[in-house]
N, C-alpha and C positions, 0 to 999 in steps of 0.2 A: 689154738690151731697154729698160730705163727711159731710158737715155741716148739710144737711137735714137729713141724716141717723142718725147722732149723736144726733140731736134734738129729733127724734122719739124714739131713744134708751132711752134717759133721761126721756121722757114722759112716756114710758112704765114702766120703773123702778119705777117711782113715783106712777103710778096707781097700780102696783103689790103690793106695800107695803100696800095699803089700802084694798086689797082683802084678802080673807082667804087663808091660806096656802094650796098649791096644786091646786089652781084655776088659770086659765090662766089670763094674765094681762088684756085682752080684750075679751069679749064674741064674737066669730066670727059671730054670728047671730045678734049681736046688732048693733046699729048705725043708721044713716040716711038711709032710704030706697031709696033715690034718688041719682042720680049721682052728682058729684061736678060741679058746674057751675061757681064758682069763678076762673077767669083766673090766679089769683095770687097763687093759690094752685096747686102744682104739685105732680103727682104720681111718683113712681120709674120708670125711663125711660127704660122700658124693651127692646124696639126695639133698642135703642141706645147702650144698654149693649151688645146685640147680635152683632151689627155692630162692636163694639170695639173688641169683641172676634175674629171676622173674620179678622180684621186688625192684631191682635196679631198672629193669625195662619199664615198669609201671611208674617210676619216679620222674620220667620225662614224657613229654607229649609228642615225641617223634613218631614218624610212620614206621610200619613194619611191612617189608616187601616179601611176598611169597613167590618163589619161583618153582615151577613144577615141570618135570620132564617125564613123559611116559613113552617108553619105547622110542626115544629119540625126538618126540614132539614136545616143543617148549611152550610154556605159557607163564605169565606173571601178572600179579595184581597186588594192590595194597590191601591189607587186612587190619581188623581191629585187634587190640591187645587181648580181648577175650578169646579170640580164635587161636592166637599164639599160645595162650595158657592151655587151651584144650589140646593142641597138638603136642605141647611139651610134656603131656602126661605119658607119652611113650618112654620118657626118661625116668619118670617117677614111679617105679614099680616096687612092689612089696619087698623083693629080695634086697633092695638097697637100703632099707631101713636099718639103723645101726645094729640092733641085736641080731637080726636075721643075717645081715651082711657078715658080721664077725663070726657067727656060728657056721655059716655055709660056704665061706670062701677063705682061701689062703692068699697071703700077700707075698710077692717077691718084688725085687726092685733092681734097677740097673741104671747106669749112666750111659745115655746114648751119646757117643762121642761125635757123631755126625751133626746132630741138632743141638747138642749141649744141654738137653733137657734130662732131668731125672724122670724115669718111668716107674710108676708104682702099678704093678700088674696083679689083678685079682682074678683067680680062677676058682670054679666051684670044686668042693671036695667030694660032692656027690651029685645027685640029680637035682636040678632046679626046674621050676615050671617053664622058664624061657631063657633066662639070662645065662650066657656062656662065658663071656669075657668082659672085663672092665679094665681100661688102662687110663691112668691119670698122669698127665704130663705137667711137671713142675719146673718153672724157670728158676734155677738157683742163682741167677745174676740179678733177679729183681729184689727190691728192698725187703719184701716180706715173703720171699719164696712163693710167689704167686702161682696158682694153678693156671696154666695156659689153655689146656684142652682136656676134654673128657671123651673117651671113645668106648663104645659098647658093641657087643654082638649078641643078638637074640635069635631064637629059632623055636618055632612051634608048629603044630598041625592045626589047620582049619578045615575040617571035613576031610576031603581027599586031596587037599592042597598043602604042601610044605611051604611055610612062610619063613624067610630069612631076612633079618634086618641088620644093617650096619649104621650106627648112630654116632654122630660127632657133634659135640658142643664146643664151639670156640668162644671163650669167655669174652664178654663185652662186645661181641660182633654178630654172631649168627649160630644157628644149628642146622644140620641137614640130616635127613634120614633116607637111606637107600633101602628099598624093599624089593625083594625078589620072591615072586609067587610061582611055585612049580607044581602044577596039577599033575595027578597021575596020568591023565590023558589030556592032551591039548598043548598049547604053546606057552612057555614061561613068559611072565610079564614082569618087567623091571620098571620101577618108578623112583624118582628122586624128588624130594621136597626140601627146599632150602628156605628158611625164614631168617631174614636179615633185619637187624635193628640199628646197625652202624651205617649211617649214610655213605661213608667212604667205601663201603663194600657193595653198594647197590649195583655197581657196574660189573662185578665179578660174575 
């Protein structure tokens, strides 16, 4: 994995040198419009990264703080790791398993000059049950080109209600899920759930 990210970093640097100043290294809308079918090519293993994070959380006996906001009303409480595992399943969906991910998504990448992060952007080549977008943010200044953050967007129908989710996992710190429920009749409901295991982030 380290060598894979290092190779991609070198490739992007070479490409960026050929582009005009201020332009991203790779146009996020460019590239092959079909998914990768070569089994020797791998994408960033998003599901495995999430599983590794869960093992990391289990490795220490710290508390997990859950903050909930529903239509502007806030609440917070400490929860057990088992509940965190349960809620983290929102990130561990079948579309992210390696073979399905490679076959159903295409990868583009760019260097975000504002944040300094490499962005690996995965978009579906056809219809998927719920997953629409995955963005992996890689810190090229870190020793091992560490993944800093994972972002996803999901959408599905639950009866007569359209459900949209925006999910962010900040490595070694927290994850949060924004859920918007839009019924065909009635008032939309927005909820935010943030689960924090880094004590330095409890006040955020």
